C-alpha angles and dihedrals in degrees: 000000000000090000090053090048091053093050097042121108124188128181092236103039105027120210132312092256088067089071117095106278102207096036102040117008101043101042100031109029114020092047089069094057123088112254092240091058091048090056090051090053090064089074094059097079144324090265092056090046090056091046093052091046088054090050092050091050090054098040114130098191128041120184112175092202089070089069096047144279094287113038109181118247094236091050092053093051092048095047096056103030095104100034118110100157104065116143101173126037124180117179106162092122089058092059095111095065111007112125136166089269092067100033104044097064090052092049093044095057098040111071096161097068113132101162122048125172116191100155111163096000092142098165095066122095138219087272089071092060092045090051090050092050093050097043103037110053092160095054112143106167128035130171117197096159113160092005099133092178090076107108136178095265095053091045089052089054089052092050093048096052107027104055094152092070114137102170129031127174113201097163111160094358087144098179091068121098134183093277094059093047091049091053091050096051093043090058098036105049093159094072114137099170129033132168120197093160125151095019116126091188094065115093145154095305094061094043094048093047090049090053094050096044101040111053091163092060112136105163129035126174116198097158110159096003094142096185095058112106140184096272093064092048090055090051089050090054091049100048104032109062092164095056110134104171137021128183116203103151111149091016092128095185094057113091138184091259089076099029093055090071091059093038091057089055092055096254111160110243128187094219125070124231113269094255092050091049090050092052092050091050091047091050090051091052103043101020098244140057112238119227110267124182101227091188093070 
């Protein structure tokens, strides 16, 4: 219906393109269309091509997954070449080819970014994170999951320049050790969500420093952090009263003795209590869970 409206022409009302582009079409009509359809509209006429280019230059949010699982490199460069007002940038579907060469110009001309998603973008380098830290002082959420190029020096740059950070995903950033995490949380005390999952180098020191420096912490993911032990979980319980969820699956040195403190406060945990786990295992083996009086 919207397509028909755009193409319609009447003697009394004219066509949709006669409406003010920047005041009406871009902010109130085109924003409701999927990005992929907007790109198709460019082929209708030169006027529509100019309209869509104006929209792209004023776009606040760009999510590459809206175009498809394999956006071409040249298309990405062309889409964002004139945009200087981006606030949210999600590029996980560009992970197969995205390098510093494509990303740095976009970061360099968009200083209002507060959400950046680079999950799995393995071909970037530490220079990308340094560029983000220097160009995006208002950054609040950053995902660097499975970006093994993140090192302690680039993370320090992020911590020094992006102190408004509220959520950071460092899943499988395996170069990072306790020292780098401590520096981050000391500088970014507003953190509400932090993932250190799948990092064998992260231990008690990082978790305890996170607890002491980030009293607003609500979500912490320590999945697979084999060096994390009970003592740090107790510190977490003491210093983070707002904690809502904690993931410690495959943390073999974390036991119920420390988790029970958080469990009693209603914190969502990704591991069941020992008795519950035993019942589930028993049900899997024999096909039913026997009646057990848990009050005994």
